[in-house]
C-alpha positions, 0 to 999 in steps of 0.5 A, a space after each residue: 495547454 487549455 487542454 491540460 489545465 481542463 484536463 486537470 481541472 476535471 480530475 479534481 473535480 472528481 471526488 477524492 474517495 472515488 480518486 482513491 478507489 482508482 489510485 489503488 485498484 492502479 496500484 494493484 495491477 502495478 504491483 501484480 505485474 512486478 511478482 512476475 517481473 522479479 521471479 524472471 530477474 532472479 532466473 535470469 541471475 541478477 544479483 539480489 543485492 544490486 537488483 534493489 539498489 538499481 531499482 531505488 536509484 530509478 525510484 529517487 531519480 523519478 520522484 526527486 524532481 517532483 519533490 524538489 519542485 512541487 513542494 518547495 514552498 510547503 515542505 517543513 525545514 528539515 531536522 535530525 529528528 525528521 532525518 532519524 524517522 526517514 532513515 527508519 521508514 527506509 530500513 524496515 519499507 525499503 531495505 527489509 521489505 525488499 530485501 526480504 522479499 526477493 530472499 523469499 521469492 527466490 526459495 518459493 514462487 510468485 504465486 506464493 508471494 503474492 498469496 502471503 502478502 494477503 496477510 498485510 491487511 489483517 498485520 496493519 490492521 492490528 499494529 494500527 490498532 495496538 498503536 491506535 493509529 486505528 480506532 476499533 470500537 467492537 460495541 459499535 457497527 463501524 467496528 465490526 465491519 471493519 473487523 469483518 471486512 479484514 478477514 473476509 479479504 484476506 479469506 477471499 484471496 487465500 481461496 482464490 489461491 489454494 482452491 480451483 473448483 470446477 470451471 465456470 468459464 472458458 476462453 475462445 479457442 483463439 487463446 486456448 493455444 497460448 494458455 496452454 504453452 503457459 501452463 506448460 511453462 510454469 508447470 516444468 521445472 526449469 524450462 527456460 523461457 527464452 531468457 524469461 525462465 519463470 519455472 521453479 529453481 532447483 535447490 529451493 528451501 520452502 521454510 526459509 523462503 515462508 520464513 523471509 516472506 512472513 518477514 517481509 509482510 511484517 516490514 511492509 506492515 509496519 511501514 505502512 502503519 508509521 508512515 501514516 504520523 509522521 505525515 501528520 509533523 512532514 506532511 510534503 508526501 513526496 519530499 517524505 518517499 524522496 527522502 526513505 528512498 534516499 535512505 533505502 537506496 544507501 543502506 542496499 548500497 553499502 550492503 552490496 558493497 560489502 557482501 556483492 563481490 562478483 563485479 560483473 553482476 553490477 552488468 547488464 548482461 540483456 534487454 531483459 534485465 535492464 527492463 526487470 530494473 527498469 520496471 521495478 524501478 519506475 512502477 513498483 517503485 517510483 509510482 508505486 511509493 508516490 501513489 501509496 503514500 497520498 493514499 495513506 494520508 488521504 484514507 490511512 494506512 488500515 484503507 490502503 493495506 485492504 487493498 492488497 488481496 485485491 492484487 491476488 484477484 487481478 492476477 487471476 483475471 489478468 490470467 483469464 483475459 490476456 492469458 487464456 486460462 479458465 476461470 474457476 468457481 474458486 476465483 470466482 467465490 475469492 472475488 465475492 469474498 474480496 469484494 465483501 471484504 473491502 465493502 465492509 471495511 470502507 463501510 466501516 471508515 465511512 460510517 466511523 467519519 459519520 460518527 466522528 462528525 456528530 460528536 465533533 458538531 455536539 461538542 461545538 454546539 456544547 461550547 457555544 452554549 457555554 460560552 452563550 451562558 455567562 454572556 447572559 449571565 454578565 449581561 443580566 448582572 449588569 441590567 440587576 446591579 442597579 436594582 441590587 444596588 438600590 434595595 442594598 442602599 435602601 437596607 
């Protein structure tokens, strides 16, 4: 008990900025694994409609107890307006987001799906600016830093995906056999790696898959942006996530009951299917939603979105270390661009906060001076009144 209390004190003593960075990095690791897990689930034959239903059931069961007990005293009363906003968040953030992603992933590959998600920071940044949630002053250095940093992040992740270049790092020999096996599996169409077939399926519509993934990125960006103003009105983060997950579950359940006519699609046929659904529900939904909404509340939607390209970088690092894949020049260049972009964006936001504090201090000092001056005049008039009265009397 004492150890848990001391660990909590240690965590809360860590600066919040550092906590945000750690949380976002952990989130990218979780999402990086989700790309592979989702592709494996589709190749196993799991229904695209049943998969998100089970995923959101698990996420809701995970989030609901924490939301109910931890925010019992702080949760504002619910009303019809809030319910409509939560329903809208679920529509764009869960139903459209997850649905478009699975449809796009079915017609493309996990690597391409991860690459196209790198447009999320730019789209989120543009939406936040249009809705005036994020302020950009191009006449100041913080505004230019945020814009250039976002562009660098997108370019860096795109370079990692599209440009290979010469080999700059080769893992130790004991990993080369594993790397060769993985390469053969992932480059040969429809090779079944047990129940985890990660090869490209036949009959894909690449153009349609790209359109679906673009819709996924648009809905994801809108979800990140619209959460910020709702959290200001309803600051119970876990409750917002639970309500959103609940409405998303209802929406997917209705769609699945209408469109999925095969009753066997609702059954688990292997342990691999159960694992993919469990990973998606616990890691990619339950934990990810809670961490993400906390980061949005504390750092803003652009801060969360700008970490998205790190996911591609994480996949490259994990593949190199764990799977024995070689590291290429494109990965190094992309990593440098991503780190530089993150630095520019975060530096720009830091400078923006400093400027806001300075303006607030100036405004408060001006207010104090304006309050002091009438007081001094009043005091002067009370002191001078007898002289004025006497002078008037003499006249």
